[in-house]
Each structure stands twice: as structure tokens, then as C-alpha cells.
C-alpha positions, 0 to 999 in steps of 0.5 A, spaced: 295 191 357 300 192 351 304 186 349 311 187 347 312 183 340 319 186 338 322 179 339 317 176 334 318 182 329 325 181 329 325 173 328 320 174 322 325 179 319 331 175 320 327 169 317 325 174 311 332 176 310 335 168 310 329 167 305 332 172 301 339 170 301 337 163 300 333 165 294 338 170 291 343 164 292 339 159 288 338 165 283 345 166 282 347 159 281 342 158 276 344 164 272 352 161 273 349 155 270 346 158 264 352 162 263 356 156 263 352 152 259 352 157 254 360 157 254 360 150 253 355 150 247 359 156 244 366 152 245 363 146 241 360 150 236 367 154 235 370 147 235 365 144 229 366 151 225 374 151 226 377 145 226 385 145 227 388 146 220 395 144 222 400 140 226 401 138 233 407 137 237 409 136 244 414 142 246 416 143 254 409 140 257 405 144 252 401 141 246 403 146 240 399 147 234 403 150 227 401 150 220 407 149 215 407 150 208 411 152 202 419 151 201 425 155 201 428 160 206 424 159 213 419 164 215 416 164 222 409 167 224 408 169 231 401 172 232 398 177 237 394 177 243 388 173 243 389 171 236 392 165 232 396 163 226 390 164 222 391 171 223 396 171 218 391 169 212 392 175 208 400 174 207 401 166 209 399 163 202 402 168 198 409 168 202 409 160 201 410 161 194 417 162 195 418 161 203 417 155 208 412 158 212 411 156 219 405 160 223 405 158 230 399 158 235 403 161 241 402 157 248 395 157 250 392 161 244 389 158 237 389 150 238 396 150 242 395 149 250 399 151 256 399 147 262 396 151 268 403 151 272 406 154 266 409 161 266 406 166 262 412 170 261 415 173 254 421 169 256 417 162 257 413 163 250 420 164 247 423 158 250 417 154 247 418 157 240 425 156 240 424 149 242 419 147 237 423 150 231 429 146 234 425 139 234 423 141 227 431 142 225 430 149 223 437 152 225 435 159 223 429 163 221 426 170 219 421 171 225 415 175 224 411 178 230 405 182 230 403 186 236 404 182 243 407 177 238 412 182 236 414 182 244 415 175 243 419 175 237 424 180 240 425 176 246 426 170 242 432 174 238 435 176 245 434 169 248 435 165 243 439 169 238 442 163 233 434 161 232 433 168 229 436 171 222 432 177 221 426 180 225 420 183 222 415 187 227 408 189 225 405 194 230 410 191 236 409 192 243 416 194 245 415 198 252 410 197 258 403 199 256 397 202 261 392 196 263 385 199 263 379 197 267 378 191 269 384 189 267 388 193 273 384 190 278 388 186 283 382 180 283 384 179 276 390 176 279 387 170 282 386 164 278 379 162 281 377 169 279 379 168 272 376 161 271 370 164 274 370 169 269 372 165 263 367 159 264 361 164 266 360 171 263 366 172 259 364 168 253 357 172 252 360 178 254 366 177 248 360 176 243 356 182 245 362 187 245 365 183 239 363 188 234 366 194 238 372 191 240 374 189 233 372 196 230 377 199 234 382 193 233 382 194 225 380 202 225 380 206 220 380 200 216 373 196 216 373 189 219 373 183 214 367 180 213 370 173 214 374 175 220 371 170 225 372 164 220 378 165 215 382 169 220 380 165 226 376 170 230 371 165 233 377 162 237 377 168 242 370 166 244 373 160 248 374 159 256 381 157 255 383 162 250 380 167 254 384 165 260 391 165 256 389 172 254 388 174 261 395 171 263 398 174 257 396 181 259 398 180 266 405 178 264 406 183 259 409 189 262 414 185 267 417 182 260 417 188 256 420 192 262 425 186 262 427 186 255 427 193 253 433 195 256 436 190 251 434 192 245 440 195 243 444 188 243 440 185 237 445 183 232 440 182 226 437 186 221 430 189 224 424 191 220 419 195 223 412 197 220 407 201 224 400 204 222 400 211 224 392 210 226 394 205 230 388 205 236 391 199 240 398 201 241 401 208 241 406 208 235 411 213 237 412 210 244 413 203 242 417 205 236 421 210 241 424 204 245 427 201 238 431 207 236 438 204 239 437 198 235 443 197 231 440 195 224 433 197 225 429 200 219 422 203 221 416 205 216 410 208 218 404 207 214 399 213 213 391 211 214 393 204 217 391 202 223 393 196 228 392 190 223 397 192 218 397 185 214 390 186 213 390 193 211 397 193 207 398 185 205 403 187 199 407 192 203 408 187 209 410 181 204 415 186 200 418 188 207 419 180 209 422 178 202 426 185 202 429 183 209 433 177 206 437 182 202 439 186 208 446 184 210 446 181 217 451 181 223 458 180 220 
């Protein structure tokens, strides 16, 4: 007599599936634990190698870090995406021979903090920097911005015009950019997903892809051998900075869309310099957004990429010092 064993087979199959799910879940948790431990170790190693070189000050709920050196007319340096005040190492010391140089870590970048509830908008970053300068009793300054820092510098000049006497923009982001995958994923808008990425795979992934990423940022120039330390490249391998970089990117286009219609209102001399070989931002697209600025001067450097201050520090220094002689708005 035949016995129908289909129910037993189904039950056995379900048990096997449950066991696989449990084992898979345990394996995933172990993997996440290993990645998180790696992230913590990396974060501590970076903190040991690169202690903060400057001063901390509380500004609008953020713990801001800046480096203040030299005496003379004030020059404020604002770095780009995922960077820090150390990115201006090719020009800061030399500039400090004749100017008071204040290199700022933008909120959430470098050694500066940004509270989780704080807006990531360009306007908000500009407000924090304006308040910082006010707390330092600086009435007006030459403001130098690189890349995304150029966008923040433009916002600062438009929203807080008394703070800015001159603008020097190095490969600035001026108009909305197309975000590549995975940055265009709706999942990246979710805070919990950002945290998961930052504390698990982002740090080892950033280390794995660092060479290729930096090569593109610097091309056609080579990446400086000491970029990781002297220029603070290692600081980008920390979960806090990764979170801020994601936030900056997600907020960037809305801010640029808001400000680009106002560039013609700029009432200060504006010097812009772009490398013709920039592989990060399209020079003519971003320069085109500035064509109606009243007192703008644009320079295109052949054979130079996105990191203008590293490729041609002497030209950037001359540009900053030269803008002092240009008459402002009467």
C-alpha cells in the first residue's frame, strides 16, 4: 500500500528553508559586525594620525573647527566635497606671509560637527560660516571657495553680502549636477540607510576605491604622495564625514537651483579659475552660469584638472593677492 509522504516532505523543506534563513541572518550579522569593527578601528587610526591642527568654536549648534594663521587682510578658505581645511595646504602657509588666513572645516567635514537635525543646505552652511566670522569680529573678508566650497562661498556672498569683500572661486559648482548611481537612489534619502552604509561598507569601500577616485579628481596631474596626511585625505574615511558628504550631495542641487538665478546680484569682484581638463565638473557648464555676474573675471588653465590649487598654487596665490587691487562696488 502506497503512503502519501508529501506533507512530511513539505515540512522538512520548510525547516530547511528556515534554517537557511537563520544561518544567512547570522552570517549577515557577523559580516556587519566585522565591517563595523573595521570602521571603528579605521576611525581611531585616522584620529591618531591626524589630530586637529586648529581651534574649535561653537556656532549655531555646530562645533566648528578652523585654522587661523598670519596677519593682514583676512582671507577665508572654504574647501570642497568630502574635504577639509587641510586641502589648502599648497597655498595656506605662503598666503599667511601677507594675510590673515582662516581655513574653515565646513559643517560636518574635517573636524567640524553638524548636528543630525541641522540642515545640509548651502544657505545653512553659509549662515554658520557668517556667524563664525562674526564671532571672530571679522567684518569683511576675501572668500576663496573650491568646488562645492565655491557654491557655499557664492551663497555667503549673496545672503551675507557685508561678510564678503571679494570672491575667488576655484573650479566652483555653480549649477545643478547629475548625480551618478548609487547617489541617485531614493534609498539614499533614508537616514537609517545612510547610517548603515557609513558604519559598515562605506569605509572599507572608500579605502578600496581611493586610488581610482583620487586619480580622477586630480587628473591629469598625479595625486600627491602625501595627500592622505598633509592634505587630510584620510579624514574622508570616517563615518561622520561620509554621512556629511552624502548629505551635502543630496542637498546640493536644490541649493544651486535656488542661487543660480541670483548670481547677477553679486556686488563684489569675482575671480574664477577653472582647469580645462577638469574631470569632476564641466568647466563651460559651470562657467556659463556666471556669465552675467557684473564684476567677474574668468581664467581657464590648460592642462589642469579639478585640484587647481595643487596643480598651479602660484597662479592661485597671484589671483588671491591680485583681487585686492580690483575696485569693489562704489
